[in-house]
Every structure is written in C-alpha cells, then in structure tokens.
PyMOL commands that place a pseudoatom at each C-alpha (Angstrom):
pseudoatom trace, name=CA, resn=UNK, resi=1, chain=A, elem=C, hetatm=0, pos=[-43.308, -62.617, -42.586]
pseudoatom trace, name=CA, resn=UNK, resi=2, chain=A, elem=C, hetatm=0, pos=[-39.417, -63.026, -41.886]
pseudoatom trace, name=CA, resn=UNK, resi=3, chain=A, elem=C, hetatm=0, pos=[-38.898, -60.166, -44.366]
pseudoatom trace, name=CA, resn=UNK, resi=4, chain=A, elem=C, hetatm=0, pos=[-40.590, -57.656, -41.969]
pseudoatom trace, name=CA, resn=UNK, resi=5, chain=A, elem=C, hetatm=0, pos=[-38.200, -58.645, -39.185]
pseudoatom trace, name=CA, resn=UNK, resi=6, chain=A, elem=C, hetatm=0, pos=[-35.163, -58.702, -41.193]
pseudoatom trace, name=CA, resn=UNK, resi=7, chain=A, elem=C, hetatm=0, pos=[-34.135, -54.960, -40.596]
pseudoatom trace, name=CA, resn=UNK, resi=8, chain=A, elem=C, hetatm=0, pos=[-34.635, -55.338, -37.005]
pseudoatom trace, name=CA, resn=UNK, resi=9, chain=A, elem=C, hetatm=0, pos=[-32.436, -58.570, -36.996]
pseudoatom trace, name=CA, resn=UNK, resi=10, chain=A, elem=C, hetatm=0, pos=[-29.773, -56.857, -38.935]
pseudoatom trace, name=CA, resn=UNK, resi=11, chain=A, elem=C, hetatm=0, pos=[-29.922, -53.892, -36.456]
pseudoatom trace, name=CA, resn=UNK, resi=12, chain=A, elem=C, hetatm=0, pos=[-29.517, -56.226, -33.483]
pseudoatom trace, name=CA, resn=UNK, resi=13, chain=A, elem=C, hetatm=0, pos=[-26.671, -58.015, -35.092]
pseudoatom trace, name=CA, resn=UNK, resi=14, chain=A, elem=C, hetatm=0, pos=[-24.726, -54.894, -35.943]
pseudoatom trace, name=CA, resn=UNK, resi=15, chain=A, elem=C, hetatm=0, pos=[-25.492, -53.424, -32.448]
pseudoatom trace, name=CA, resn=UNK, resi=16, chain=A, elem=C, hetatm=0, pos=[-24.194, -56.699, -30.833]
pseudoatom trace, name=CA, resn=UNK, resi=17, chain=A, elem=C, hetatm=0, pos=[-21.187, -56.730, -32.988]
pseudoatom trace, name=CA, resn=UNK, resi=18, chain=A, elem=C, hetatm=0, pos=[-20.276, -53.192, -32.406]
pseudoatom trace, name=CA, resn=UNK, resi=19, chain=A, elem=C, hetatm=0, pos=[-20.643, -53.627, -28.602]
pseudoatom trace, name=CA, resn=UNK, resi=20, chain=A, elem=C, hetatm=0, pos=[-18.428, -56.608, -28.657]
pseudoatom trace, name=CA, resn=UNK, resi=21, chain=A, elem=C, hetatm=0, pos=[-15.736, -54.764, -30.795]
pseudoatom trace, name=CA, resn=UNK, resi=22, chain=A, elem=C, hetatm=0, pos=[-15.861, -51.649, -28.420]
pseudoatom trace, name=CA, resn=UNK, resi=23, chain=A, elem=C, hetatm=0, pos=[-15.710, -53.874, -25.212]
pseudoatom trace, name=CA, resn=UNK, resi=24, chain=A, elem=C, hetatm=0, pos=[-12.793, -55.826, -26.706]
pseudoatom trace, name=CA, resn=UNK, resi=25, chain=A, elem=C, hetatm=0, pos=[-10.787, -52.524, -27.759]
pseudoatom trace, name=CA, resn=UNK, resi=26, chain=A, elem=C, hetatm=0, pos=[-11.466, -51.052, -24.316]
pseudoatom trace, name=CA, resn=UNK, resi=27, chain=A, elem=C, hetatm=0, pos=[-10.214, -54.198, -22.543]
pseudoatom trace, name=CA, resn=UNK, resi=28, chain=A, elem=C, hetatm=0, pos=[-7.039, -54.397, -25.001]
pseudoatom trace, name=CA, resn=UNK, resi=29, chain=A, elem=C, hetatm=0, pos=[-6.267, -50.629, -24.511]
pseudoatom trace, name=CA, resn=UNK, resi=30, chain=A, elem=C, hetatm=0, pos=[-6.748, -50.922, -20.855]
pseudoatom trace, name=CA, resn=UNK, resi=31, chain=A, elem=C, hetatm=0, pos=[-4.197, -53.743, -20.518]
pseudoatom trace, name=CA, resn=UNK, resi=32, chain=A, elem=C, hetatm=0, pos=[-1.764, -52.156, -22.763]
pseudoatom trace, name=CA, resn=UNK, resi=33, chain=A, elem=C, hetatm=0, pos=[-1.539, -48.614, -21.520]
pseudoatom trace, name=CA, resn=UNK, resi=34, chain=A, elem=C, hetatm=0, pos=[-1.834, -49.129, -17.755]
pseudoatom trace, name=CA, resn=UNK, resi=35, chain=A, elem=C, hetatm=0, pos=[-0.720, -51.800, -15.507]
pseudoatom trace, name=CA, resn=UNK, resi=36, chain=A, elem=C, hetatm=0, pos=[-3.702, -53.953, -14.716]
pseudoatom trace, name=CA, resn=UNK, resi=37, chain=A, elem=C, hetatm=0, pos=[-3.486, -53.613, -10.852]
pseudoatom trace, name=CA, resn=UNK, resi=38, chain=A, elem=C, hetatm=0, pos=[-5.511, -51.879, -8.409]
pseudoatom trace, name=CA, resn=UNK, resi=39, chain=A, elem=C, hetatm=0, pos=[-4.072, -49.805, -5.653]
pseudoatom trace, name=CA, resn=UNK, resi=40, chain=A, elem=C, hetatm=0, pos=[-5.774, -49.002, -2.434]
pseudoatom trace, name=CA, resn=UNK, resi=41, chain=A, elem=C, hetatm=0, pos=[-7.042, -45.601, -3.694]
pseudoatom trace, name=CA, resn=UNK, resi=42, chain=A, elem=C, hetatm=0, pos=[-8.248, -47.092, -6.905]
pseudoatom trace, name=CA, resn=UNK, resi=43, chain=A, elem=C, hetatm=0, pos=[-10.208, -49.920, -5.066]
pseudoatom trace, name=CA, resn=UNK, resi=44, chain=A, elem=C, hetatm=0, pos=[-11.545, -47.636, -2.365]
pseudoatom trace, name=CA, resn=UNK, resi=45, chain=A, elem=C, hetatm=0, pos=[-15.295, -46.888, -2.114]
pseudoatom trace, name=CA, resn=UNK, resi=46, chain=A, elem=C, hetatm=0, pos=[-16.151, -44.087, -4.655]
pseudoatom trace, name=CA, resn=UNK, resi=47, chain=A, elem=C, hetatm=0, pos=[-19.812, -44.535, -5.544]
pseudoatom trace, name=CA, resn=UNK, resi=48, chain=A, elem=C, hetatm=0, pos=[-21.604, -43.499, -2.457]
pseudoatom trace, name=CA, resn=UNK, resi=49, chain=A, elem=C, hetatm=0, pos=[-18.722, -42.205, -0.335]
pseudoatom trace, name=CA, resn=UNK, resi=50, chain=A, elem=C, hetatm=0, pos=[-18.753, -44.692, 2.490]
pseudoatom trace, name=CA, resn=UNK, resi=51, chain=A, elem=C, hetatm=0, pos=[-17.678, -48.273, 2.952]
pseudoatom trace, name=CA, resn=UNK, resi=52, chain=A, elem=C, hetatm=0, pos=[-20.120, -51.137, 2.143]
pseudoatom trace, name=CA, resn=UNK, resi=53, chain=A, elem=C, hetatm=0, pos=[-22.220, -52.459, 5.058]
pseudoatom trace, name=CA, resn=UNK, resi=54, chain=A, elem=C, hetatm=0, pos=[-21.867, -55.872, 6.191]
pseudoatom trace, name=CA, resn=UNK, resi=55, chain=A, elem=C, hetatm=0, pos=[-25.503, -56.741, 5.664]
pseudoatom trace, name=CA, resn=UNK, resi=56, chain=A, elem=C, hetatm=0, pos=[-26.985, -55.648, 2.292]
pseudoatom trace, name=CA, resn=UNK, resi=57, chain=A, elem=C, hetatm=0, pos=[-30.478, -55.339, 3.875]
pseudoatom trace, name=CA, resn=UNK, resi=58, chain=A, elem=C, hetatm=0, pos=[-29.285, -52.557, 6.218]
pseudoatom trace, name=CA, resn=UNK, resi=59, chain=A, elem=C, hetatm=0, pos=[-31.541, -49.392, 6.363]
pseudoatom trace, name=CA, resn=UNK, resi=60, chain=A, elem=C, hetatm=0, pos=[-30.462, -46.258, 4.643]
pseudoatom trace, name=CA, resn=UNK, resi=61, chain=A, elem=C, hetatm=0, pos=[-30.964, -42.814, 6.184]
pseudoatom trace, name=CA, resn=UNK, resi=62, chain=A, elem=C, hetatm=0, pos=[-34.266, -41.322, 5.261]
pseudoatom trace, name=CA, resn=UNK, resi=63, chain=A, elem=C, hetatm=0, pos=[-32.432, -38.301, 3.506]
pseudoatom trace, name=CA, resn=UNK, resi=64, chain=A, elem=C, hetatm=0, pos=[-31.624, -40.585, 0.581]
pseudoatom trace, name=CA, resn=UNK, resi=65, chain=A, elem=C, hetatm=0, pos=[-35.220, -41.145, 0.082]
pseudoatom trace, name=CA, resn=UNK, resi=66, chain=A, elem=C, hetatm=0, pos=[-35.916, -37.266, 0.497]
pseudoatom trace, name=CA, resn=UNK, resi=67, chain=A, elem=C, hetatm=0, pos=[-33.474, -36.414, -2.060]
pseudoatom trace, name=CA, resn=UNK, resi=68, chain=A, elem=C, hetatm=0, pos=[-34.761, -38.926, -4.563]
pseudoatom trace, name=CA, resn=UNK, resi=69, chain=A, elem=C, hetatm=0, pos=[-38.158, -37.492, -3.989]
pseudoatom trace, name=CA, resn=UNK, resi=70, chain=A, elem=C, hetatm=0, pos=[-36.923, -33.900, -4.504]
pseudoatom trace, name=CA, resn=UNK, resi=71, chain=A, elem=C, hetatm=0, pos=[-35.284, -34.958, -7.774]
pseudoatom trace, name=CA, resn=UNK, resi=72, chain=A, elem=C, hetatm=0, pos=[-38.504, -36.429, -8.973]
pseudoatom trace, name=CA, resn=UNK, resi=73, chain=A, elem=C, hetatm=0, pos=[-40.481, -33.353, -7.967]
pseudoatom trace, name=CA, resn=UNK, resi=74, chain=A, elem=C, hetatm=0, pos=[-37.965, -30.866, -10.088]
pseudoatom trace, name=CA, resn=UNK, resi=75, chain=A, elem=C, hetatm=0, pos=[-37.720, -33.474, -12.888]
pseudoatom trace, name=CA, resn=UNK, resi=76, chain=A, elem=C, hetatm=0, pos=[-41.393, -33.823, -13.423]
pseudoatom trace, name=CA, resn=UNK, resi=77, chain=A, elem=C, hetatm=0, pos=[-42.056, -30.060, -13.087]
pseudoatom trace, name=CA, resn=UNK, resi=78, chain=A, elem=C, hetatm=0, pos=[-39.527, -29.332, -15.871]
pseudoatom trace, name=CA, resn=UNK, resi=79, chain=A, elem=C, hetatm=0, pos=[-40.665, -32.367, -18.031]
pseudoatom trace, name=CA, resn=UNK, resi=80, chain=A, elem=C, hetatm=0, pos=[-44.162, -31.094, -18.133]
pseudoatom trace, name=CA, resn=UNK, resi=81, chain=A, elem=C, hetatm=0, pos=[-43.544, -27.247, -18.039]
pseudoatom trace, name=CA, resn=UNK, resi=82, chain=A, elem=C, hetatm=0, pos=[-41.847, -27.339, -21.540]
pseudoatom trace, name=CA, resn=UNK, resi=83, chain=A, elem=C, hetatm=0, pos=[-44.581, -28.981, -23.636]
pseudoatom trace, name=CA, resn=UNK, resi=84, chain=A, elem=C, hetatm=0, pos=[-47.198, -26.898, -21.683]
pseudoatom trace, name=CA, resn=UNK, resi=85, chain=A, elem=C, hetatm=0, pos=[-45.397, -23.684, -22.546]
pseudoatom trace, name=CA, resn=UNK, resi=86, chain=A, elem=C, hetatm=0, pos=[-45.060, -24.558, -26.179]
pseudoatom trace, name=CA, resn=UNK, resi=87, chain=A, elem=C, hetatm=0, pos=[-48.872, -25.409, -26.441]
pseudoatom trace, name=CA, resn=UNK, resi=88, chain=A, elem=C, hetatm=0, pos=[-50.153, -22.539, -24.170]
pseudoatom trace, name=CA, resn=UNK, resi=89, chain=A, elem=C, hetatm=0, pos=[-51.813, -20.641, -27.080]
pseudoatom trace, name=CA, resn=UNK, resi=90, chain=A, elem=C, hetatm=0, pos=[-53.849, -23.688, -27.897]
pseudoatom trace, name=CA, resn=UNK, resi=91, chain=A, elem=C, hetatm=0, pos=[-54.808, -24.799, -24.473]
pseudoatom trace, name=CA, resn=UNK, resi=92, chain=A, elem=C, hetatm=0, pos=[-55.955, -21.532, -23.282]
pseudoatom trace, name=CA, resn=UNK, resi=93, chain=A, elem=C, hetatm=0, pos=[-57.285, -20.885, -19.859]
pseudoatom trace, name=CA, resn=UNK, resi=94, chain=A, elem=C, hetatm=0, pos=[-58.230, -24.372, -19.086]
pseudoatom trace, name=CA, resn=UNK, resi=95, chain=A, elem=C, hetatm=0, pos=[-54.567, -25.382, -19.683]
pseudoatom trace, name=CA, resn=UNK, resi=96, chain=A, elem=C, hetatm=0, pos=[-53.492, -22.518, -17.357]
pseudoatom trace, name=CA, resn=UNK, resi=97, chain=A, elem=C, hetatm=0, pos=[-55.721, -23.783, -14.554]
pseudoatom trace, name=CA, resn=UNK, resi=98, chain=A, elem=C, hetatm=0, pos=[-54.524, -27.246, -14.969]
pseudoatom trace, name=CA, resn=UNK, resi=99, chain=A, elem=C, hetatm=0, pos=[-50.947, -26.413, -14.801]
pseudoatom trace, name=CA, resn=UNK, resi=100, chain=A, elem=C, hetatm=0, pos=[-51.537, -24.140, -11.729]
pseudoatom trace, name=CA, resn=UNK, resi=101, chain=A, elem=C, hetatm=0, pos=[-53.212, -27.169, -9.915]
pseudoatom trace, name=CA, resn=UNK, resi=102, chain=A, elem=C, hetatm=0, pos=[-50.195, -29.329, -11.038]
pseudoatom trace, name=CA, resn=UNK, resi=103, chain=A, elem=C, hetatm=0, pos=[-47.594, -26.690, -9.811]
pseudoatom trace, name=CA, resn=UNK, resi=104, chain=A, elem=C, hetatm=0, pos=[-49.551, -26.315, -6.540]
pseudoatom trace, name=CA, resn=UNK, resi=105, chain=A, elem=C, hetatm=0, pos=[-49.285, -30.106, -5.961]
pseudoatom trace, name=CA, resn=UNK, resi=106, chain=A, elem=C, hetatm=0, pos=[-45.466, -29.950, -6.769]
pseudoatom trace, name=CA, resn=UNK, resi=107, chain=A, elem=C, hetatm=0, pos=[-45.055, -27.003, -4.413]
pseudoatom trace, name=CA, resn=UNK, resi=108, chain=A, elem=C, hetatm=0, pos=[-46.635, -29.097, -1.567]
pseudoatom trace, name=CA, resn=UNK, resi=109, chain=A, elem=C, hetatm=0, pos=[-44.206, -31.853, -2.328]
pseudoatom trace, name=CA, resn=UNK, resi=110, chain=A, elem=C, hetatm=0, pos=[-41.364, -29.169, -2.220]
pseudoatom trace, name=CA, resn=UNK, resi=111, chain=A, elem=C, hetatm=0, pos=[-42.626, -27.747, 1.056]
pseudoatom trace, name=CA, resn=UNK, resi=112, chain=A, elem=C, hetatm=0, pos=[-42.730, -31.312, 2.435]
pseudoatom trace, name=CA, resn=UNK, resi=113, chain=A, elem=C, hetatm=0, pos=[-39.078, -31.941, 1.490]
pseudoatom trace, name=CA, resn=UNK, resi=114, chain=A, elem=C, hetatm=0, pos=[-38.107, -28.581, 3.006]
pseudoatom trace, name=CA, resn=UNK, resi=115, chain=A, elem=C, hetatm=0, pos=[-39.846, -29.362, 6.262]
pseudoatom trace, name=CA, resn=UNK, resi=116, chain=A, elem=C, hetatm=0, pos=[-38.207, -32.826, 6.677]
pseudoatom trace, name=CA, resn=UNK, resi=117, chain=A, elem=C, hetatm=0, pos=[-34.766, -31.057, 6.117]
pseudoatom trace, name=CA, resn=UNK, resi=118, chain=A, elem=C, hetatm=0, pos=[-33.725, -32.545, 2.693]
pseudoatom trace, name=CA, resn=UNK, resi=119, chain=A, elem=C, hetatm=0, pos=[-32.299, -29.152, 1.712]
pseudoatom trace, name=CA, resn=UNK, resi=120, chain=A, elem=C, hetatm=0, pos=[-29.933, -28.955, 4.637]
pseudoatom trace, name=CA, resn=UNK, resi=121, chain=A, elem=C, hetatm=0, pos=[-26.715, -30.863, 4.138]
pseudoatom trace, name=CA, resn=UNK, resi=122, chain=A, elem=C, hetatm=0, pos=[-24.784, -31.560, 7.333]
for i in range(1, 122): cmd.bond("trace and resi %d" % i, "trace and resi %d" % (i + 1))
show_as sticks, trace
zoom trace
C-alpha cells in the first residue's frame, strides 16, 4: 500500500526542499544586495492605496463589491464561451439557445453593475 503513495511522498519532499532552498536564497540575496532597512516610501501603504483602518471590521465602500461582481461576470463569460465555441458543431441549436440564456443572465448582471455606477471612476 505504501508503494502506491511513494511517488506522491517523493514529490512532496522535492517540492518542500525546493521551496526551502528558494526562500533561503531569496533571503540571502536580499540581505547581501540591498541594505535590509525600510524607508518611509518602502513601508507606505501600497496594496490598496490608502492607509489601514484602526478597526479591521470597518465597512468598505460598496464599489469594491461591485467591481468584484463585475470581474466575476466577465471572467465567467470568457471561461464558458471558449469551450462552447469549440464544441458548437456538436451542441447544435440546443447549445446555441443555452448559451443565449446564459449570456442574457450575464448581461442582466452587467446592466446592474452599470446602473449602480461601478464603471464610473471618481
């Protein structure tokens, strides 16, 4: 039974070893190449563009959620359009109708985003 899992264990061991070596080399080269001190610009907020809140449970603006929904709408649309286009000759008219319904639902989501102003950047 162990012989069946031996390749998986070897793979996990090699992956863990490679990760440790790469992290160690990055740490070593980071200390050798550049002084390991942070200045004000380096330590400033860079991920979301504004300083962190005092309370981590503070409410975000609804525009963040609307942008996330917009991304999901377009991401799902593209992810499902490629396989559908490749298999169009096999799915026929039923596939065309099903994709039309799917695209209609996505257009309704897009219209909701547009109405809420998610596409307008202040």
